[in-house]
C-alpha positions in Angstrom: -70.9 39.7 16.9 -73.2 37.4 18.8 -75.8 39.3 21.6 -78.6 39.1 23.7 -80.1 42.4 22.1 -82.0 40.6 19.1 -83.4 37.9 21.4 -84.5 41.1 24.1 -86.3 43.1 21.5 -88.5 40.4 20.6 -90.4 41.5 23.8 -91.8 44.3 25.5 -92.0 45.1 28.9 -95.5 45.9 29.0 -96.5 42.7 27.0 -94.3 40.1 29.7 -96.3 42.2 32.5 -99.8 41.9 31.3 -99.0 38.2 30.2 -97.2 37.4 33.8 -100.4 39.3 35.7 -102.9 37.4 33.5 -102.2 34.0 33.8 -104.4 31.5 35.9 -104.0 28.9 38.4 -104.8 26.4 35.8 -101.8 27.6 33.7 -100.0 26.8 36.9 -100.8 23.6 37.4 -99.7 22.7 33.7 -96.5 24.1 33.9 -95.8 22.7 37.0 -96.4 18.9 36.1 -94.6 19.4 32.7 -92.1 17.4 32.4 -89.7 19.7 30.6 -90.2 23.0 31.3 -90.0 26.6 29.1 -89.1 30.3 29.5 -93.0 30.5 29.3 -93.5 28.0 32.2 -90.7 30.4 34.3 -92.9 33.5 33.5 -96.0 31.2 35.1 -94.6 30.2 37.8 -93.6 33.8 38.8 -97.0 35.1 38.6 -99.4 35.8 41.3 -102.0 33.0 40.5 -98.5 30.6 41.4 -98.3 32.7 45.3 -101.3 29.6 46.2 -99.0 26.8 45.0 -95.7 28.1 47.2 -95.9 25.0 49.4 -96.2 22.2 46.3 -93.3 24.5 44.4 -90.9 24.8 47.7 -91.1 20.7 47.8 -90.4 20.1 44.0 -87.4 22.5 44.5 -86.1 20.9 47.3 -86.1 17.7 45.3 -85.0 19.0 42.3 -81.7 20.6 44.0 -80.8 17.5 46.1 -80.8 15.4 42.9 -78.6 17.9 41.2 -76.4 18.9 44.0 -76.7 17.3 46.5 -77.2 18.4 50.1 -74.4 20.9 49.9 -73.8 24.7 50.3 -70.9 26.0 48.7 -69.7 28.7 51.0 -67.6 32.6 49.8 -66.7 35.8 50.4 -66.2 39.1 48.7 -63.4 41.0 49.2 -63.9 44.6 48.3 -60.9 46.5 46.7 -62.3 49.5 45.8 -65.4 52.3 46.1 -64.3 54.4 43.9 -66.6 54.7 40.9 -67.4 57.0 38.3 -70.9 56.1 37.7 -73.9 58.3 39.6 -76.5 55.2 40.0 -79.0 56.4 42.7 -79.3 53.1 44.8 -75.8 52.8 45.2 -73.2 53.7 48.3 -70.9 54.2 46.3 -72.7 56.4 43.6 -70.1 59.2 42.8 -72.2 62.1 43.8 -71.8 60.8 47.2 -69.4 62.8 49.0 -67.6 60.1 51.2 -63.8 59.0 51.6 -62.8 57.0 48.6 -60.2 54.0 48.9 -58.6 51.8 47.0 -56.8 48.9 48.4 -52.9 48.6 48.3 -51.3 45.3 47.2 -49.9 45.1 51.2 -53.7 46.0 52.1 -55.0 43.0 49.2 -53.2 40.5 51.0 -54.3 41.9 54.4 -57.8 41.2 53.8 -56.4 37.6 51.9 -55.3 36.6 55.3 -58.0 37.3 57.4 -60.3 35.4 54.7 -57.9 32.6 54.6 -58.0 32.8 58.6 -61.9 32.1 58.6 -61.3 28.9 56.0 -62.0 30.7 52.8 -61.6 29.4 49.6 -63.7 30.9 47.3 -63.5 34.9 47.0 -65.1 37.4 45.2 -63.4 40.6 44.5 -65.7 43.7 43.9 -65.4 46.8 43.2 -66.7 50.6 42.3 -66.4 51.3 38.6 -63.4 53.8 38.2 -61.7 52.6 34.8 -58.7 54.9 35.2 -57.9 53.9 39.0 -59.3 50.5 39.0 -58.8 49.4 35.8 -57.7 46.0 33.5 -54.4 46.1 35.3 -55.3 46.9 38.6 -57.5 43.7 38.4 -54.4 41.3 37.0 -52.3 42.9 39.9 -54.9 41.7 42.3 -55.7 38.5 40.3 -51.9 37.4 40.2 -51.3 38.4 44.2 -54.4 36.0 45.4 -54.3 33.1 42.8 -52.3 31.5 45.0 -53.8 31.7 47.8 -57.3 30.6 47.1 -59.0 27.8 45.0 -61.6 30.1 43.4 -61.6 33.8 42.0 -64.7 35.1 40.9 -65.3 39.0 39.8 -67.7 41.4 40.1 -66.2 44.6 39.0 -67.1 47.3 35.5 -68.5 45.7 32.6 -64.8 45.4 30.4 -64.3 44.6 26.8 -63.9 40.8 25.5 -60.1 41.2 25.3 -59.9 41.9 29.1 -62.4 39.2 30.2 -60.0 36.5 28.2 -56.7 38.3 30.4 -58.5 37.5 33.6 -59.7 34.5 32.3 -55.7 33.6 31.7 -55.4 34.9 35.3 -57.1 33.0 37.0 -60.6 33.9 37.6 -63.1 31.3 37.1 -66.5 33.2 37.2 -67.7 36.9 36.7 -71.1 38.2 38.1 -72.3 41.1 36.4 -76.2 42.5 37.0 -78.1 44.6 34.3 -80.1 45.9 37.5 -82.9 46.8 35.4 -84.4 45.3 32.0 -86.5 48.2 32.0 -84.8 50.2 29.2 -87.0 53.0 29.0 -86.2 53.7 32.5 -83.0 52.7 33.0 -81.2 55.8 32.4 -83.3 57.6 35.4 -81.2 55.4 37.8 -78.3 55.7 35.9 -77.6 59.3 34.8 -74.2 59.5 34.7 -70.8 57.8 33.6 -70.1 54.6 31.4 -73.3 52.4 33.4 -75.5 54.4 31.7 -75.1 52.9 28.5 -78.3 50.2 28.6 -76.5 48.7 25.8 -73.8 48.0 26.2 -74.5 46.6 29.9 -76.9 44.1 28.6 -74.0 42.7 25.5 -71.6 42.3 28.3 -72.2 38.5 29.8 -72.0 38.1 25.7 -68.3 39.5 26.0 -67.5 36.9 28.8 -69.2 34.1 27.1 -67.0 34.7 24.2 -63.9 34.8 26.5 -64.5 31.5 27.4 -64.9 32.1 31.2 -65.9 29.1 33.2 -69.5 31.0 34.6 -71.4 33.4 34.4 -73.3 34.9 37.1 -76.7 37.4 36.4 -79.3 39.1 38.1 -81.1 41.9 38.7 -81.3 44.5 41.7 -84.8 43.7 43.2 -87.1 47.1 44.2 -86.2 48.9 41.2 -88.9 47.7 39.2 -91.4 45.3 38.8 -89.7 42.1 39.8 -91.6 39.7 38.4 -91.0 41.5 34.9 -87.3 41.9 35.8 -86.5 38.7 36.8 -88.5 37.4 33.5 -86.2 39.2 31.2 -83.1 37.9 33.6 -84.1 34.4 32.8 -84.7 35.2 29.5 -81.3 36.2 29.3 -80.0 33.1 31.1 -82.0 30.9 28.3 -80.5 32.6 25.4 -76.4 32.5 27.1 -77.0 28.7 27.6 -77.8 28.3 24.1 -75.2 30.1 23.0 -72.3 29.4 25.2 -73.8 25.9 26.4 -70.1 24.9 27.7 -70.1 27.8 30.0 -72.0 26.8 34.3 -74.4 29.5 35.1 -75.6 31.0 38.6 -78.4 33.7 39.9 -78.4 35.9 42.5 -81.2 38.2 44.1 -79.9 41.2 45.4 -82.6 43.0 47.4 -82.0 46.9 47.6 -80.9 47.1 51.2 -80.4 50.6 53.6 -77.1 52.6 52.4 -75.2 56.1 51.8 -77.4 58.3 50.0 -79.9 55.5 48.4 -83.3 55.8 46.9 -85.7 53.7 48.6 -87.3 50.7 46.6 -90.4 51.1 44.4 -91.5 48.1 44.9 -91.5 46.1 48.1 -90.5 42.4 47.7 -91.1 40.3 50.5 -90.0 36.9 51.9 -92.4 34.7 50.5 -91.9 36.7 46.8 -88.4 35.9 47.1 -89.1 32.3 47.8 -91.6 32.1 45.0 -89.0 33.7 42.7 -86.2 31.3 44.0 -88.7 28.3 43.2 -89.4 29.2 39.7 -85.9 29.4 38.8 -84.9 26.0 40.1 -88.4 24.2 38.8 -87.5 26.1 35.5 -83.9 25.4 35.3 -82.1 22.7 37.4 -78.8 22.9 36.8 -78.6 27.0 37.6 -76.5 27.8 40.7 -78.8 30.0 43.3 -76.7 32.0 45.5 -77.9 33.8 48.6 -76.3 36.8 49.8 -76.1 38.5 53.5 -78.3 40.7 52.0 -80.9 38.5 53.4 -81.5 38.2 57.3 -80.6 35.5 59.2 -84.4 33.7 59.4 -84.7 33.7 55.6 -81.2 32.3 55.0 -81.4 29.3 57.5 -84.8 28.7 55.7 -83.5 28.3 52.3 -80.4 25.9 52.6 -82.5 23.4 52.3 -85.3 24.9 49.6 -83.1 25.9 46.4 -79.8 27.2 47.4 -76.4 26.3 46.3 -74.1 28.8 47.1 -74.2 31.4 50.3 -71.6 34.4 50.7 -71.0 34.9 54.8 -68.9 37.1 57.2 -69.4 39.4 54.8 -67.6 43.0 54.8 -68.5 45.4 52.3 -66.4 48.1 52.1 -62.5 48.0 50.9 -60.7 46.5 53.9 -63.7 45.9 55.8 -62.3 43.0 57.5 -59.0 44.5 59.0 -57.4 47.0 57.3 -60.2 50.2 57.5 -63.7 48.9 59.3 -64.6 52.5 59.1 -64.9 53.2 55.0 -68.3 53.5 53.4 -69.8 50.0 52.8 -71.9 49.5 49.3 -74.7 48.6 51.6 -75.3 47.5 54.6 -75.7 43.3 55.5 -78.7 41.7 57.4 -76.6 38.6 58.3 -73.7 39.1 60.3 -73.0 36.1 61.8 -69.3 34.9 61.5 -68.2 32.2 58.8 -68.1 29.5 61.8 -71.4 30.3 62.6 -72.8 30.0 59.4 -70.9 26.8 58.9 -73.1 25.1 61.9 -76.1 25.9 60.9 -75.7 24.1 57.6 -74.2 21.3 59.2 -77.4 21.3 61.8 -80.0 21.3 58.7 -78.7 18.1 57.3 -76.3 20.1 54.8 -72.5 19.8 53.9 -70.8 23.4 53.7 -68.4 23.2 50.9 -65.4 25.8 51.2 -63.7 24.8 47.6 -64.6 24.8 44.4 -67.5 23.0 42.6 -65.2 21.3 40.4 -62.9 19.9 42.6 -65.9 18.5 45.1 -67.8 16.7 42.2 
């Protein structure tokens, strides 16, 4: 079976770290002005040496994004189905060792939450759950997708890694995109953050995007949890993964997300602090390296940063998000996976996008273009 693992093991964490921190300003200028960028240029644009060129990077990012995507921002909202989980993850509010009330939405409750989203004008929904195969497995997902498919133009999922056959089944049921995060590519410390459960299997999770690609899904979304390990090194490996996938499953579209560690029940503090300026540099590095990549910004980020990023690389944003099952109408007090930072309504976010001279898109990109 085709796998990223071979490419992954051609690089070491230490050697990538050394390359990033030894990059020079002359390397940055060379990478910025190359006609065709490579993964090596992405590495250079991540480096501390590139921080002094952030204004130039931001201007180039804006130009490239508008040329490829126009002045549009696609809006979506998550629908959390369950906070049950069989993994122990040291950074997640849903972790199995957290002694909290668990909840999985029934069919009626799913439709009540869906009605609340439709009332906001949402047409793009992201289904999210904890990783509990026995109670929230493929049969549950297929049932939820069947219920929701008539009501939304675009359904994405962010659930536990599935088999190729299961991804084929959700694709046939109407799922457009699958999001899966490696969390960290630092294999030597991965188990420290994931001591128990299926998620502790680093290699199985690493191979998940290959299974998604082989199943023919329209879009794959990747990302790392920014704050676990050095964000620059983790982001290089994330981009390396995307680079491999684009070459292997070239008919598939790709997106990248930027989850920064946020407060949640029972979680660790970030090991590496990522400032807003760092996140802006990372977004610019992705856009300059890869003009076709969709860049998604969630409500983990604050209002000020999200307002600023509308014109600087973002193509997709969540809004009015509730990160707990039933959080819109069914059970407002159930446990959140993490605290949101931007708590504005969908209408308020749409208004801000219009005021920035952009158009908020509530339907699927494919119908829009």
